[in-house]
C-alpha positions as CSV (number, residue, x, y, z in Angstrom):
1,X,59.1,271.6,210.4
2,X,62.6,273.2,210.6
3,X,64.4,273.5,214.0
4,X,64.4,277.0,215.5
5,X,67.9,278.5,215.3
6,X,67.2,282.1,216.5
7,X,67.6,283.8,219.9
8,X,65.5,283.1,222.9
9,X,64.3,285.8,225.4
10,X,63.2,284.6,228.8
11,X,62.2,287.9,230.3
12,X,61.9,291.7,230.0
13,X,65.2,293.6,230.3
14,X,63.6,296.0,232.8
15,X,61.6,293.6,235.0
16,X,61.1,289.9,235.7
17,X,58.0,289.6,233.5
18,X,58.0,287.4,230.3
19,X,59.3,289.1,227.2
20,X,56.7,290.4,224.7
21,X,58.5,292.4,222.0
22,X,62.0,293.2,220.8
23,X,62.1,297.0,220.3
24,X,64.5,299.7,219.2
25,X,64.6,302.8,221.5
26,X,67.0,305.3,219.9
27,X,70.0,303.2,218.8
28,X,69.5,300.4,221.4
29,X,67.6,297.2,220.9
30,X,66.0,295.9,224.1
31,X,63.4,293.2,225.0
32,X,60.3,294.5,226.9
33,X,57.2,293.0,228.4
34,X,53.8,294.6,227.6
35,X,53.8,296.8,230.8
36,X,57.3,298.2,230.1
37,X,56.6,298.7,226.4
38,X,53.1,300.3,226.8
39,X,54.3,303.9,227.7
40,X,56.8,303.9,224.7
41,X,54.4,302.7,222.0
42,X,53.3,304.7,219.0
43,X,52.0,308.2,219.5
44,X,48.8,307.3,217.6
45,X,48.0,304.8,220.4
46,X,48.7,307.0,223.4
47,X,52.4,306.4,223.9
48,X,55.3,308.7,223.4
49,X,56.5,307.1,220.2
50,X,60.1,306.3,221.3
51,X,59.9,302.5,220.8
52,X,59.8,300.9,217.4
53,X,58.8,297.2,217.5
54,X,61.3,295.0,215.6
55,X,59.8,291.6,216.5
56,X,57.0,290.2,218.6
57,X,58.0,287.4,221.0
58,X,55.9,284.3,221.6
59,X,55.3,282.6,225.0
60,X,58.3,280.4,224.4
61,X,60.6,283.4,224.2
62,X,61.1,283.0,220.4
63,X,60.5,285.5,217.6
64,X,57.0,285.0,216.3
65,X,56.5,283.5,212.8
66,X,60.2,282.4,212.6
67,X,60.7,278.9,211.1
68,X,60.4,276.4,214.0
69,X,59.5,279.0,216.6
70,X,56.5,276.9,217.9
71,X,58.3,273.5,217.9
72,X,60.3,272.1,220.9
73,X,62.4,271.7,222.8
74,X,61.4,274.6,224.9
75,X,63.9,275.8,227.5
76,X,61.8,278.7,228.8
77,X,58.9,277.9,231.1
78,X,56.9,280.7,232.7
79,X,55.1,279.9,236.0
C-alpha cells in the first residue's frame, strides 16, 4: 500500500468539530464538518446549493479513497 502524500485536515474551518468534506463555496475552498455543511448542501436535499463538495474526508483527516489514506501513521486523533 502506498504512503499517503496528500493534505490532512484536523477540524472544520468554522468550528472545532472534525472535518467531513472539502467544499467550494463561490471561489473559496474550505473544510467543513457535517453541521456546518448541512445548510449549504444541494438544493435538491434541502440546502441552499451554495457548496459544491470537492472531496469527502475520512476520520483520519485525509481525502477518502486517496492512495494510502487509511494507512498510518495517523497524526490526527479525535477524542
